N, C-alpha and C positions, 0 to 999 in steps of 0.2 A: 597428606594423611587423611583428607576426608573421601579421595578417590579410592583409597585402600577400605574404607569402609563402608562406601560405597557398594562396591562390587561385592560386598560380603552380605547385604542386605539379605536375607531370605533364608540366608545358607544354617547348617546346623552347626553350631562353635564349641565347643567343649573346654571344662578349665585349663590353662595353660597356656591358653593359645595368646598370641601379643601382636598387639599394632605400634608399629615406632612414630613418634612424631617428629625424629631426626630429618631433614631435610636433606637433599641433595646440594653440592655445594655448587652448582650451576646457577639452583634459585635459591638462593640464603637470603637474598635482597628484598625477596618478598614478602608479601603480609603473612603473619601467620594465621592460617586456620582456627575456628573455635570449635570443640565438640564436648557437647554436655554430656556427661555418661549417666546414665540411667542405673535400674538396678542390673545385674551380674556383672556389671565391667568397674574397674577400679583404676584410678590413676595413681603410675607408680612413676616420677621423674618424667622421664621422655617417652612412656609407655604408656598403653594402657591393656591390661591385663583380663582377661576372662576369668570370672569366676564360678559361675555357674554353666552347666551346661543348657541349650535350649538354641532359637530362632534366633538371632539378629533380627532386630526392628531398626524402625528409624521413624522420625517424625518432623517435619520441616520448621523450623530449617536445619539444625545441625542437634536436634536429638537422639540419642542411641540406646536400645537396652537391649538386654537377654529376655525374651519371652519363654519362660519354662513351664512345668508344671509341677511347679514344688510344692510340699505341703507343710513341709518345718519352716516352721517360723523364725525370723532372726528381727530381733524390735529393731527399730530407724527413727531417729529424732524427728518430729514432729508428724508422724504416720497416726492416724485416729484407728483405735482397737475397739471391739469389743472384749470387756475382759468380767470376768466369774469372781465375786468378792468368795475369800476365802476363811480370812481369820481379821479379828478386829487385835492390833498389839498399840496398847495405849492410845497415841494419836495417828497410828498408822493405820490402813487398811492396806492387806496382801491382797493380791489382786491377782490372779492366771490368767496368762493372755495367751496359751498357747506355747512359747517360748522354753528356754532349755532354764530358766527360773522365773521366780515368781517378780514380781513388778509392786512398787509401794506404791499407795495417794494418799495423801493428806488429808485430814476432813477439814483443814483449812482451804482446799484446793476445790471447791463447790462456789457458786455464785453465794451470796449470801451469807456466807459462813462465817461462825466469829466463834471464839470460845464457850462464849455463853449459846448460840444459836447453830447446836450442829445439825448435821445433816443426818436424816433418819435413814440409814445404811445399814444393811443387815446381811449376815453371812449367807451367800446364797444370791444375792441380787446381781442384775446386770447394769455393766455400767459401760456406757461409750464414753472414751476418754480420749487424752492424746499423750506422747510421750513428748517431755522435755530434755529428760537424760537416759539416752540409749547408749550406755558404750562398754564395750568387752571386759572395761578393767572396773565397771562402777553398777552398781543395783540398778537397773531401769526404774524411771520416776514417773508416773502419770500425774494427771492433772483433768477436771473436769470444766475449766475456764479459758478464755482465753486471753489473747495481749490485753483486752479493755477489761479483764475481770467479769465477761457475760459468757453463762453458761454456753448460748450459740448451739444449740442441741445438743448436747452434754450433757451427762448425768445418769441418774439410775433411769431404767425403761426395763421394759419385757412382761410385760402384765399380759397375760393370756397369751404370747405369739410363741415361735417353734423357734429355737436355735439350732442350729447341724452345720457342718462344717464341709467348706469348697477347697478349691486348690488356688496358691494366690494368683495362677493364669487365669482361672475362672473370676475373682475377684475386681482383676482391674479391667475387666472386659464390661463388668458390671459397674465401676466406677468411673469408666471412660465417658465425657460430659455428651455424647449422642447415643450413647448405648442402643445397638437394636436390640438386644434380649431385654431391657427392659421396658423398651418401646412395644413388642411384643406383647409382653405378658398386662403390660397396659389395656392392652385392646381387648380382653378377656373378660378382666373382673377385677375391681378395686383391689388395693392391698397395701398393707405399711411395709415398707424393709428399710432393714438399718442394716448396712454392710461395713465390714472391718478390716481391713488391712491384714490382719493377723490371718486371714480365713475364714471368719467365722460370719455366717449370715444367719440373723434374724427376721422371720416374715410373722405377718397377722392379715386375717380377712376379715370377712362376714362369717362365715362358718369355719367350723374345725376343718368340714372336708374340704372347703377352699382353699383353707391355711396348708392342706398337708398335696392339695394338687400342685401348687405354688412352688413348696419345698422338691417335689420330685421333678418337677419341669426343669428347675434352677439346677439340681444334681444330672439331670440328663443331658443338657447342655455343657455337658464337660467337653467330650469329644465329638461333637456332633459338626458339621457343616451347617451355613447359615438355611440353607433349600430343605435340609432335613429337619433342623428345627422348626423354622416356620411350617414346614407339613404336620410335624408330632403336633404345634398349638393350634392348627386349624382343625385336626381331628379331634382334640380335647375340647376347641368351642364348638364343634358343632356336635359331639355326648357320643361318637362313633367309638371311643376307647372308655 
């Protein structure tokens, strides 16, 4: 099974491609290999189905996923996103997360919130929150606290910054533990950044000009190689652009 996956790493796969877990009879006594399926791959019995078009990627030991330039966001449980409050409905806030339907956010899903001490949330505010329910048969539900009841960086934010949208592939590159894009940007000037798995990015720097520069550089990284990106960043830092 792993040999079949490894042979396809770096290749372009299309929806409908199938990888089978069934082992030949000659090696049925061997220990089965474990494969972790990431975005774009779905387990179905003894098979792994490809449900997105893109390039198959691999991370040690056995994690595989499809790297695509998808822009349409499908909510996933546990994913952190940037949402926009669109309405108040009783004890529930309606939040636009860029999916096919709006998500709900309870006023009690904030750190320190009680029935008497309600959070100060207004229509139009940006919230960094996490999905606790993301099911195709149920309304998505968000919270702004972790399992310990702490905000842990979540909640209302966004005063004075700039919000824009990028592809989900670029979001995964920005959220990587050792993101080269983030490291290259930090060398130019200080800034704040919030990245949501739904493709929304919020940035803020000392001045409006620097904020716009950061946003434009991030958007330009979409289809650039590492060498092209470093050359562009160097020219901006030198003031030649």
